[in-house]
N, C-alpha and C positions, 0 to 999 in steps of 0.2 A: 584399391591400391594399398599395399602394406605400409605401416607407419614408417618403417625403415626407408622405403623408397621416397615417401613424402619428405622426410627429413633430409635425405640426400639431395633431392631437387631444391629444397629451400636453401640448403647450404651452398649449392652451386650458384643460385641466384644471388645470394649475399656476397659470395666470392667474386662473382662477375661485377657486381655493382661496386664492390670495394676496389677492384682493379681499375675501374673507370674513374673512381674518385681520386686515385693516386696520381693522375695526370695533372700537372700544375697549370694554372691559367696562362693563356697565350694571347697577348693583345695584338699580335702582328696582323695588320690589315683589318682590324676589327673596330676601328674608331668611328663607326657609323651608328648614330642613334636612331630611334624609331621614326622621328620626324624626317630625318634625312633619307632613310630607306624608302618610306612611302612617297615622299616627294620625287624621288628618283624614278619611280614607276610612272612613266608618262602614260603608257597604255599597255595593259596586261591581257593575256589570252589564256583560256582554260583548255588544257588537253583533256576534254571531256569524253567519257565513254571509252576509255582506253585502259589505263593502268588501275582503274578502280572497278573494272569488270568483275563479276562473280565467276566462280569456277576455278579450277586448278589445271595444271598440266600445260602442254605446249600451246593450247588454243585459248588460254585465258585472256590474252590481250585482244583477240579478235572476236570474242564471243558475242559482242554486241554490234557486229556488222562492220567494224572498221579494219583496215589493213594494219600491219605492224608499223609502229612509229619508226622512222628513219631519220638520219641527219638531214635529209632533204625536207622532211616535215618541219623541222625547227628552222631551217634556213628560209623557207617560204614565209613563215610567220614573221621572222625578223625583216625580211625584204618588204613585207606589206606595211610595215610601220610600227609594229609592236616591239617593245623593249623589255618585256617581262612575261614569264609563263608560270602559271599555277598548275602543278601536276597533282591531281587527286590520286591517291594511292590506297587501295584496299590490301592490307597486309594479312588480316585474319584468315582469309581463304588459302593463304600460302604459307602457313606455319607448319612445321614438321612435328611439333610436339605441343598439343593443346594445353598441357600443364605449364610448361616453361615459356610458351609462346615463342619458341625459337623460329625465326623466319628462315625459310628455305634459301640457301645460298644463291641458287640460280635466279630466284625472284629478286633478291636484294641486289644482285649484280646487274640485273636488267634495269631496275630503277636507277641505279647509279650511272649506268650507261646513258640513259636519257638525260639525267641531270648534267652529266659531263658535256653532252652535245649542246645543251642550253647555255652553259657557262662558256663554252668555246665560242659561242656567238655573242658573248658579253651581255647576256640577258640576266635580269634579276629573277630569282626562282623561289617558288614556295613548294614544299612538299608537306603532305598532311597524312592523317588517317581518315579514310573516307569510306562510307558504306559499311562500316564495322557495326553490323546490326546488333550484335551482342552488347555493344557499348551504347550506340546512338538511340536504340529503341528501349532501353532499360534504365531510365534515370530515376531509379527507385532505391530507397534505403536498403531494401533486402539484398540488392545486387551491388551496392556501392563499394564495399570492401573488396570483393572479388574483381569487379571491373577495374578498379583503380590498380590492383595488383597486376592485372593483365596489361593495362595501359602502360604502366611503368616498365614492364618487361619489354614491350614493343619499343618504347622510346629509348630505352637504354641501348638497345641494339642499333636502332636507326641513328641516334645521336653519335654513338661511337663510330659507326661506319663513316659518317660525314664530318667528324670532329675537326679535321684539318682543312675543311673547305673555308673559303673566305667569306666576307660579310655579304656578298651578293646572294648567298643561299640562306633562306630562313625556314624555320619549322613552324607549322601550324598544328596545334595539339589534337583537335578533334574536328568535327564538321557539324552537321545539323542534328544535334541531340533533340529528340522530340518523341512524344507519345502519339498524338493525333493532330498535330499542327495547330492545336488550339492553345490558348493562354496556359502557361505552366502553373502547377501548384507550387507551394513553397518547397515541397519535397523535390519536385523536378528541378527547380532552380538550385537548391542546395547541392544536389548530386552533380549537376552540370558544373557548378563552381568548384566542386572538389576535383573533378576531372582536370580543370584548368590548372589547379594548384599542383596536382600530381605531375602533370606534364612539365611545368616549370621546374619543379624540384628535381625531376629525373634528368632533364637535359643539363641543368646547371651542374649536377653531380658528376657528369662525365668529364668536366674540366676542359682543358685546352682552349681552343677558340670558342667552344660552346659556353664558356664562362661569360662571354660578351656578345654572343650571337643574338640577333633580333628574333624574338619569338612572337607568335600570333595566337591569341586566345579568343574564345568564341562566346557570344551570347547564346541563350537558349534558342535552339532551332535556327541560329544565326539571324534571328528576327530583331531588327534594331529597336522596335517598340518594346519588346519584352526585355531587351537588354537595358534600356533606360530605366527600367523599374527594378530589376532584380539582379543584374550582373554585379559581381564583386571582383574587383581587381586583385589578382593573385599577388601574394607577397613575393618579391623578387630581390635577391641580394645585389643584382646588377641594375643600377638606376637607368631609366630612360631607354630600355630595350624591349618594351612590350607594346604590341599593337592589338587593337580590338577588331575582330572580323564580324561583318554583317553581310547578308545577302539581300539583293534588292530586285525583286520582280514585282514592283508596285506601280500602279494597282494591279493585282493579280488578275482581275477580271479583264484587263487589257493585255497584259504581258503573256498570259497563258495561251492566248489564241482561241479561247472559248468562243463559241457562236453566241449571238445575242439571245437566241432562244434558251441558252443555258446560262444566261446572265453576263455574257461577254460583250465587248465593245470593239469596234473597228478603229476608233479614233481616241486619242488622248490629248489633253491640254487645251487651254483657252485659245491657243494660236490656230487650232483646227476645229473649233466649235461650229463654224459655218458649214462644215462638210457633213456633220452628223452628230449623233448623241455621244457625249463623252462622260467618263466617270467623274465623281465628285473630287477625287484626288487629282490635283493638277500641278502646274508649275509652282504655285504658292505652297502647296503641301510638301512638295519635294524640298524646296528651299528651307521651310520651317524645320523639317525633320533633320536635314543636314546641319543646320545651324545649331540645333539642340544637341546633336551628337558631338559637334565640335566643342561646344561649351562644356559638355559633360566629360569628355575624354581627351580630345586633342589639346585643348588649352591647358590641360593638367599634365602634359608631357607624354601622353600615349599617342602612338600612331593609330591610324584607322585604315583598315583594308576592306574594300568592297570586293569580297572574294568571288562573288558571282553576281551577274546581272544580265539582263537581256530582254528581248521581246520575241515571241514566236511569230514567224512570218504567217500572216493571215490576211485574206482579202475576200470581198464578196464575189466579184467576177472580173473579167478582163477589162470591162469598161471603167471600173473604179480602182483597178489595181495600182495605177500610177500614183494617185493621190494617197491611197492607203499605205503604200510603201514609203512615200514621202513623209508620212506621219511617223512611221517607224524609224526613218532616218532622223527625224527631228527629236524623237524620244531619246534615242541613243546619244545624240549630240548633247542634249540638255542634261541628261544624267551624268555623262562623262565630264562635261564642262563644270557642273556644280561640284562634283567630287574633286576634280583637279584644283579648283579655286581654293578649296579648303585643305589641300595637302593630302587627300585620301589617295590610296593606291587602287585604281580600278582594274578589275579582271573580268572581261566579258565571258559569258558561257557560250561554248560552241560544242554541240554534240554531233556534228556532221549529219544532221537531219534537215531535209529540204522539202518544201511543198507549201501547202496551205492548210493551216489548222494548228492543233496543239503540239507542243514539243518540237517545233521546227526552228531550232536555234542555230542552224548551220551557217557558217561563213565560208570556210575552206572546204572544198570537196576532196576529201582524203582518198577517195577512190578514183580521182581523175587528176593526179599529179598536183594536188593542192591548189587547184585553180580557185580563185575567189568567185563563188557562185552567186552569193547574195551581196552584190556590190553596194546596194543601198544601205546595208548594215555597216559595211566598212567605211563608207562615206561619212556616216553620222559619227562613228567612233573617232575617225581621224580629225574631223572638224572639232569635236568636243575636246580632244586631247591638245589642241592648239590653244584653247582658251584657258588662261590661268591668271 
């Protein structure tokens, strides 16, 4: 690309950001701090495997086997007892200019349509950047400057489009930044922290209601253990409007649905030890971790968002199915309850996958009029959401 073109693009980006910054702060309806926002989320649901699908064009939303989202989808979630929805969104696959990161209008309009449906049902809503591999899989110094430039360009557009929305809508900057799901290096942590700061700076610069909007930032790979060691709270000119996000599929040897021959377990918790072998991580481990996060973040004014959690449906055979499903009910009840007791906002993962084994996190059957297929999942979630 010629230098003249590069300078032209840079000038356009600066001009666009400058225009966004010219909008004055707007406090109207934005007097909800992070603690209030997360406490208001009684029970959240993930619109998984839909708006974060890979690919482009008319089939991008259905490319992972789901039908298009409709207003009936959202109404069914609300009717089942959820009052919040997290909408994972992949933007990078639908940009029309890789240099400026301009998001295609049709794609941005579609995300806005789904957000509007959620708000029409009076739901609390999160939108994020999700499965942006160029960002999430490159937490390295060599890519840091360029990735932050692209991230800022994305969030300038997203934040501007939704700038006039009320406090029920929050933005989450990134998702699961990681290299190999192992413990991060200092480099990995530093770059992830820089993403969070770029996100906060960019959204606040758009002004309007975004000056006071609640924002969600992430630990490395959304792993709470890594966050407790290396996460740096971004600088934010607006006090008490930041929440920390973590994901909880712990212990993974149970939640993943892996078979025992692959290191998996069919049961979790001391309450079910009489039925079979359980992992070392139990109810006590859960409580200790949640207490540690509360002391580290929540008690210092930050909200806490459990952006994803769940257990994959798995059982040995029909003879043991009832008690093994009862254990999954118990797990979801316990995790939800402990999160709610501490003011965390819980969002269960639902990928519309059903069966026996790995990655079977489905609750609503989106291919059959949103019927609740795994009722034992919903039972545990609703029971947990009542305990506070």
